[in-house]
DOBASE-544624 format. One line per field, with one value per residue (C-alpha): residue in three letters; x, y, z; chain; residue number from 1. Coordinates in steps of 0.5 Angstrom, whole numbers, plus 500, padded with zeros to 3 digits. Last residue first. Layout:
BEGIN
type	c(ALA; ...)
X	c(X; ...)
Y	c(Y; ...)
Z	c(Z; ...)
mol	c(A; ...)
seq	c(NUM; ...)
***
This chain:
BEGIN
type	c(PRO; PHE; LEU; PHE; GLY; ILE; VAL; LEU; PRO; LEU; ALA; LEU; TRP; LEU; LEU; GLY; LEU; ASP; THR; LYS; GLY; SER; ALA; ARG; ASP; LEU; ASP; GLU; GLY; ALA; ASP; THR; LEU; PRO; PRO; SER; SER; THR; LYS; ARG; ASP; LYS; GLY; ALA; ALA; SER; LEU; LEU; VAL; GLN; ALA; LEU; ILE; ILE; CYS; ILE; LEU; GLY; VAL; PRO; PHE; LEU; LEU; PHE; ILE; LEU; GLN; PRO; HIS; THR; TYR; ASP; ALA; VAL; LYS; GLY; ASP; TRP; LEU; TRP; GLN; LEU; LEU; SER; LEU; GLY; LEU; ILE; ALA; LEU; ALA; LEU; ALA; SER; PHE; LYS; LEU; PRO; ALA; LYS; ASN; GLU; MET)
X	c(564; 567; 569; 563; 558; 563; 562; 555; 553; 557; 553; 545; 550; 555; 548; 546; 553; 552; 545; 547; 552; 548; 543; 549; 550; 543; 542; 548; 545; 539; 543; 538; 537; 531; 530; 532; 529; 527; 520; 520; 518; 521; 518; 520; 527; 525; 522; 528; 533; 529; 529; 537; 538; 534; 538; 544; 542; 540; 546; 551; 547; 548; 555; 557; 554; 558; 563; 558; 554; 547; 540; 539; 544; 540; 534; 537; 531; 535; 539; 533; 530; 535; 535; 527; 528; 532; 528; 522; 525; 528; 521; 517; 523; 522; 514; 515; 520; 515; 509; 513; 509; 511; 508)
Y	c(494; 500; 505; 504; 505; 511; 514; 512; 515; 521; 522; 525; 530; 531; 532; 538; 542; 541; 543; 549; 551; 550; 555; 560; 559; 560; 566; 569; 568; 572; 578; 583; 579; 578; 582; 577; 572; 573; 573; 567; 564; 558; 551; 546; 549; 546; 540; 538; 539; 535; 529; 531; 530; 524; 521; 522; 519; 512; 512; 514; 507; 503; 505; 500; 494; 494; 488; 484; 483; 486; 482; 478; 481; 488; 484; 485; 490; 496; 497; 494; 501; 505; 503; 503; 510; 513; 510; 513; 520; 520; 517; 524; 528; 527; 527; 534; 536; 533; 537; 544; 547; 554; 560)
Z	c(155; 159; 153; 149; 153; 156; 149; 148; 154; 151; 145; 147; 151; 145; 140; 145; 145; 137; 136; 140; 135; 130; 132; 134; 126; 124; 127; 124; 116; 118; 120; 124; 130; 135; 141; 147; 150; 158; 158; 154; 160; 163; 164; 160; 161; 168; 167; 162; 168; 173; 167; 166; 174; 174; 169; 172; 178; 175; 171; 177; 181; 175; 175; 180; 177; 170; 174; 176; 169; 169; 168; 174; 178; 177; 181; 187; 190; 191; 185; 181; 184; 182; 174; 174; 178; 172; 166; 169; 171; 163; 161; 164; 162; 155; 156; 159; 153; 148; 152; 151; 145; 143; 146)
mol	c(A; A; A; A; A; A; A; A; A; A; A; A; A; A; A; A; A; A; A; A; A; A; A; A; A; A; A; A; A; A; A; A; A; A; A; A; A; A; A; A; A; A; A; A; A; A; A; A; A; A; A; A; A; A; A; A; A; A; A; A; A; A; A; A; A; A; A; A; A; A; A; A; A; A; A; A; A; A; A; A; A; A; A; A; A; A; A; A; A; A; A; A; A; A; A; A; A; A; A; A; A; A; A)
seq	c(103; 102; 101; 100; 99; 98; 97; 96; 95; 94; 93; 92; 91; 90; 89; 88; 87; 86; 85; 84; 83; 82; 81; 80; 79; 78; 77; 76; 75; 74; 73; 72; 71; 70; 69; 68; 67; 66; 65; 64; 63; 62; 61; 60; 59; 58; 57; 56; 55; 54; 53; 52; 51; 50; 49; 48; 47; 46; 45; 44; 43; 42; 41; 40; 39; 38; 37; 36; 35; 34; 33; 32; 31; 30; 29; 28; 27; 26; 25; 24; 23; 22; 21; 20; 19; 18; 17; 16; 15; 14; 13; 12; 11; 10; 9; 8; 7; 6; 5; 4; 3; 2; 1)
***
C-alpha cells in the first residue's frame, strides 16, 4: 500500500486556502488586498479549493481492491500513465490560464 500522506497534506493546504479566501470575503478584508473588480472571482476560487480538497481526500481514502490486473506489455502501461499525468497538469495549469485571461 502506498503512502497517502502527501495527498492528505495537499488536501489540508487546499482546504485552508479556500476557507481563508471565504473568510476574507465574509470579513471584508479582501478589499484591502484585491482590486474591487476581481473580488467576485474569489468566491468561486474558494469553493473550488474546498471541492478539490474533498476530491483529494476521497482519492486518498480509496482502497486498492478495485485495481486491475497488471498488463503484460510495459510500453502500453507507460502510455496510459503519461495520459493521466497530462490530465493532472491540465488541472494545475487551468488556474494560471484563468489568471492570465482576467488580469
